C-alpha positions in Angstrom: 14.6 -15.4 -16.1 17.6 -16.2 -14.8 18.1 -16.4 -10.9 20.1 -13.6 -10.9 17.3 -11.6 -12.8 14.7 -13.1 -10.3 16.6 -12.2 -7.2 16.9 -8.6 -8.4 13.5 -8.3 -9.2 12.7 -9.6 -5.8 15.1 -7.2 -4.1 13.6 -4.4 -6.1 10.3 -5.2 -5.2 11.3 -5.5 -1.5 12.6 -2.0 -1.5 9.2 -0.7 -3.2 7.2 -2.5 -0.6 9.2 -1.2 2.3 8.7 2.1 0.8 5.0 2.1 0.1 4.5 0.6 3.8 6.5 3.8 5.1 4.3 6.1 3.0 1.1 4.4 4.0 2.0 4.7 7.5 3.0 8.1 7.5 -0.2 9.0 5.7 -2.0 7.0 8.8 0.2 8.9 11.4 -1.1 12.3 10.3 -4.5 11.1 10.2 -4.5 9.7 13.5 -4.6 13.5 14.4 -8.2 13.5 13.1 -11.5 12.4 15.2 -11.6 8.5 15.2 -14.6 8.3 12.5 -12.7 10.4 10.0 -9.4 8.9 10.1 -9.6 5.8 8.0 -11.9 7.8 5.4 -9.0 10.4 5.4 -6.2 7.6 4.8 -8.2 6.0 1.9 -9.0 9.5 0.4 -5.5 10.6 0.2 -4.5 7.4 -1.2 -7.2 7.1 -3.9 -6.5 10.7 -4.9 -2.6 10.7 -4.7 -1.4 7.2 -5.3 -1.4 5.8 -9.1 -3.1 2.5 -9.7 0.3 0.4 -9.8 1.0 2.0 -6.2 -2.5 0.9 -4.8 -1.9 -2.3 -6.6 1.1 -3.1 -4.8 -0.3 -1.8 -1.5 -2.8 -4.5 -1.8 -0.3 -7.1 -2.7 1.4 -6.2 0.7 -2.1 -6.2 2.4 -3.0 -9.6 0.7 0.1 -11.3 1.8 -0.7 -10.4 5.5 2.8 -10.2 6.9 3.6 -6.6 7.1 4.2 -3.8 9.1 1.3 -1.5 7.9 -0.6 0.5 10.7 -3.8 -1.1 11.7 -5.4 2.4 10.4 -3.9 1.5 7.0 -5.5 -1.8 7.1 -8.9 -0.3 8.3 -8.7 2.0 5.4 -8.1 -0.7 3.1 -11.7 -1.2 2.9 -12.1 2.4 1.3 -9.5 2.4 -0.9 -9.8 1.7 -4.7 -8.6 -1.6 -5.6 -7.2 -1.5 -9.1 -7.5 -4.4 -11.6 -4.8 -6.8 -11.8 -1.9 -5.9 -13.6 -1.8 -7.4 -17.4 0.8 -9.9 -18.2 2.1 -10.1 -21.8 
């Protein structure tokens, strides 16, 4: 892969990561209005139900990297989110 392709892939991943963080934080904002004992479960249930495995895999990559703008509620909910199998490489 050429340096141009690598930087393009990294830029695309950065945009995707930014969008996933935004979406996850929006979900958390909604569930903050729920009782505290239900909010993390609500975030996890929503993500498990509506996010495809690729999106959840990328979310876990963001979480595992550690340096993100994810809401603490998303981080808490991550223990309840189904982690997909790693992507298969050809």
